[in-house]
N, C-alpha and C positions, 0 to 999 in steps of 0.2 A: 750412197750412189756409186754406181760402177760405170765405166766407159762402155758404151754400147757399140755393137757392130755398125749401126747406122752412123753414129758419131765418128767412129774410126774411119769409115769409108769416106765420109764427108771431109774429114781432116786431110786424108791422103789426096783426094780429088782436088780440093782447094789449094793444097800445097803445090801440086804440080801445075795447076792452072795459074797460080801466082808467078811461078817461074817462067811460064810461057809468056804471060802478059808483060813481064819485065825484060824479056829477051835474054834470060839467063841460059846457061848451058843446060842440057837435058838432065832432069832430076830423077831421083828415086826417093820415096818416102815410106818409112816403116812406122806403124803405130802399134805399140805394145800396151797391154793392160797393166795394172799395178803389179801383177805377179810375173811380168816379163813375157807373157804369152802373146804371140802375134795375132792381132785382129785384122790388120790390113797391111798390104805391101803393094805399092804401085811403082812401076818403073817405066819411065818414058821409053818407048822402043828405040830411041836413039842413044840412051844412056849406056855407058860402058858396062861390061858384064859383072864387075865386082861391086857395083853401087849398092845392091841389096845388102850385101854383107857389111859394108861400111855404114850404111844407114841404120841397120839393126844394131851394130856395135855402138853407134852414137847413142841411140835410145837406151839400150841395155846398160851401158856404162852409167848413164844418169840414174837409172833406177837402182842399180847396184850400190852406188855410192850415196844416193839421196840428194844430188845436186844437179843443177842444170849445167850444160856444157861449158859455159864461161867460167863457172867456179871450178869445174874439173880442170880446165886449162890452167888456171892460176895455181892450183894445188900440184898439178903435174910438173909445172915449171919449178915449184919450190922443192919438191921431193921426187925427182925423176926416177930414181931407183925403185921407189915404192910402186909407181905407176907401171914401170916396166914389168915388175913382178905380177901385177894384176892381170896381165895378158894371159898368164897361165891359169889364173883362178876363175876368171869370168868366162863361162862357156860360150856366150854369145859375143864376147869381145868387149873392148872399151876403147873409144876414140875420144880423148879429152879435148874437144874443141867446140866452138859454136856450131850449131846445127843439131845438137841434141838438146831437147827441151822437155822438161817435165810438164805434165798436164794436171791441173788441179781444179777442184770445184770452187765456188765462190767462198766457201768457208776455209779453204786451204787444204782440204783433204786430197791426198795423192790418188789420181785415177789411172795414170799411165805415163807414157812418154812417146814422143815422136822423134825420129831421127831422119835427117835429110842429107843426101849426098849428091854431088854432081857439079856444083859451081864452087865459088869460094865459100868458106865456112860462114862468113857473115851473110852472104846472099842465101845460103841454105837456111840460116836462121830466120831471115826475113820471110821466107816462104812458109816455114813452120809456124811462125806467128800468125800469118794470114789463115792458115788451116785451122788452128786452134780458135781463133777469133770467129771463124765461120760457124762454130757450134756453141758460141757464147761460154766457153770455158776459159780458165786462167792459165796463161803461159808462165813458166818459171825457167828463165834462161840461166839463172845463176849469176846474173849481173849484180 
Protein backbone atom coordinates (compact mmCIF):
# COMPACT_ATOMS: atom_id res chain seq x y z
CA UNK A 1 0.00 0.00 0.00
CA UNK A 2 1.17 3.53 -0.73
CA UNK A 3 -0.06 6.86 0.53
CA UNK A 4 -2.27 8.39 -2.16
CA UNK A 5 -2.64 12.00 -3.16
CA UNK A 6 -6.28 11.91 -2.04
CA UNK A 7 -5.25 10.62 1.41
CA UNK A 8 -2.47 13.21 1.68
CA UNK A 9 -4.80 16.06 0.76
CA UNK A 10 -7.38 14.83 3.25
CA UNK A 11 -4.74 14.60 6.00
CA UNK A 12 -3.58 18.16 5.29
CA UNK A 13 -7.15 19.52 5.06
CA UNK A 14 -8.30 17.84 8.28
CA UNK A 15 -5.13 18.88 10.10
CA UNK A 16 -5.73 22.55 9.37
CA UNK A 17 -9.46 22.21 10.07
CA UNK A 18 -8.69 20.72 13.49
CA UNK A 19 -6.49 23.68 14.33
CA UNK A 20 -9.21 26.12 13.34
CA UNK A 21 -11.85 24.20 15.30
CA UNK A 22 -9.68 24.29 18.43
CA UNK A 23 -8.77 27.95 18.05
CA UNK A 24 -5.06 27.22 17.59
CA UNK A 25 -2.63 29.58 15.90
CA UNK A 26 -2.60 29.34 12.07
CA UNK A 27 -1.01 26.09 10.91
CA UNK A 28 0.88 24.59 8.01
CA UNK A 29 0.83 20.86 7.24
CA UNK A 30 3.18 18.96 4.96
CA UNK A 31 2.51 15.34 3.99
CA UNK A 32 5.41 13.30 2.60
CA UNK A 33 5.31 9.80 1.12
CA UNK A 34 7.62 7.07 2.44
CA UNK A 35 10.40 8.26 0.11
CA UNK A 36 10.24 11.79 1.51
CA UNK A 37 8.51 13.29 -1.52
CA UNK A 38 5.88 15.95 -0.91
CA UNK A 39 2.32 14.91 -1.71
CA UNK A 40 0.52 17.82 -0.04
CA UNK A 41 1.42 21.09 1.63
CA UNK A 42 -1.22 23.46 2.97
CA UNK A 43 -0.53 26.69 4.80
CA UNK A 44 -3.23 28.76 6.42
CA UNK A 45 -2.95 32.17 4.78
CA UNK A 46 -2.36 33.69 8.21
CA UNK A 47 0.56 31.38 9.09
CA UNK A 48 4.02 32.90 9.13
CA UNK A 49 6.21 32.53 6.06
CA UNK A 50 8.63 29.85 7.30
CA UNK A 51 5.98 27.40 8.49
CA UNK A 52 6.21 25.23 5.33
CA UNK A 53 9.92 24.65 5.85
CA UNK A 54 9.44 23.83 9.54
CA UNK A 55 6.55 21.44 8.85
CA UNK A 56 8.53 19.73 6.09
CA UNK A 57 11.58 19.35 8.35
CA UNK A 58 9.42 17.81 11.09
CA UNK A 59 8.06 15.19 8.67
CA UNK A 60 11.35 14.58 6.85
CA UNK A 61 13.29 14.16 10.09
CA UNK A 62 10.87 11.50 11.25
CA UNK A 63 11.21 9.63 7.97
CA UNK A 64 14.98 9.98 7.94
CA UNK A 65 15.41 8.57 11.42
CA UNK A 66 12.43 6.19 11.43
CA UNK A 67 10.86 7.60 14.60
CA UNK A 68 7.98 9.91 15.43
CA UNK A 69 8.76 13.40 16.72
CA UNK A 70 8.45 12.51 20.40
CA UNK A 71 11.14 9.82 20.14
CA UNK A 72 13.31 12.18 18.10
CA UNK A 73 12.98 14.77 20.87
CA UNK A 74 14.11 12.24 23.51
CA UNK A 75 17.10 11.23 21.43
CA UNK A 76 18.02 14.83 20.62
CA UNK A 77 18.05 15.60 24.33
CA UNK A 78 20.27 12.59 25.03
CA UNK A 79 22.78 13.25 22.23
CA UNK A 80 22.44 16.88 21.14
CA UNK A 81 25.72 16.94 19.23
CA UNK A 82 24.56 14.15 16.96
CA UNK A 83 21.30 15.91 16.17
CA UNK A 84 23.09 19.18 15.53
CA UNK A 85 25.24 17.35 12.97
CA UNK A 86 22.14 15.98 11.25
CA UNK A 87 21.05 19.44 10.16
CA UNK A 88 23.82 19.33 7.56
CA UNK A 89 22.98 15.78 6.49
CA UNK A 90 19.21 15.94 6.06
CA UNK A 91 18.44 17.99 2.92
CA UNK A 92 14.87 18.77 4.00
CA UNK A 93 15.88 19.39 7.61
CA UNK A 94 15.08 17.80 10.93
CA UNK A 95 13.10 19.33 13.78
CA UNK A 96 13.04 16.80 16.63
CA UNK A 97 9.84 17.76 18.44
CA UNK A 98 6.20 16.71 18.59
CA UNK A 99 4.28 17.64 15.46
CA UNK A 100 6.21 15.25 13.24
CA UNK A 101 4.22 12.02 12.93
CA UNK A 102 4.88 8.88 10.92
CA UNK A 103 1.93 7.46 8.96
CA UNK A 104 1.51 3.69 8.98
CA UNK A 105 -1.05 1.22 7.68
CA UNK A 106 -2.88 -1.21 9.95
CA UNK A 107 -0.07 -3.77 9.57
CA UNK A 108 2.55 -1.21 10.63
CA UNK A 109 4.07 -0.57 7.21
CA UNK A 110 5.48 2.94 6.79
CA UNK A 111 3.50 5.02 4.28
CA UNK A 112 4.85 8.52 4.97
CA UNK A 113 4.84 11.31 7.50
CA UNK A 114 3.05 14.53 8.31
CA UNK A 115 4.69 17.58 9.80
CA UNK A 116 2.68 20.39 11.34
CA UNK A 117 3.89 23.82 12.43
CA UNK A 118 2.23 26.96 13.74
CA UNK A 119 1.16 26.43 17.34
CA UNK A 120 2.88 24.63 20.21
CA UNK A 121 4.42 21.31 19.22
CA UNK A 122 1.85 19.43 21.32
CA UNK A 123 -1.02 21.24 19.60
CA UNK A 124 0.58 20.68 16.20
CA UNK A 125 0.63 16.95 16.99
CA UNK A 126 -3.03 16.95 18.08
CA UNK A 127 -3.95 18.31 14.65
CA UNK A 128 -1.72 15.82 12.81
CA UNK A 129 -3.42 12.97 14.66
CA UNK A 130 -6.84 14.25 13.57
CA UNK A 131 -5.66 14.40 9.97
CA UNK A 132 -4.31 10.86 9.99
CA UNK A 133 -7.43 9.52 11.73
CA UNK A 134 -9.56 11.08 8.98
CA UNK A 135 -8.10 8.59 6.47
CA UNK A 136 -8.22 5.62 8.87
CA UNK A 137 -4.44 5.19 8.99
CA UNK A 138 -2.22 4.76 12.04
CA UNK A 139 -0.26 7.63 13.59
CA UNK A 140 3.17 6.93 15.08
CA UNK A 141 4.19 9.87 17.29
CA UNK A 142 7.16 8.11 18.82
CA UNK A 143 5.46 8.21 22.25
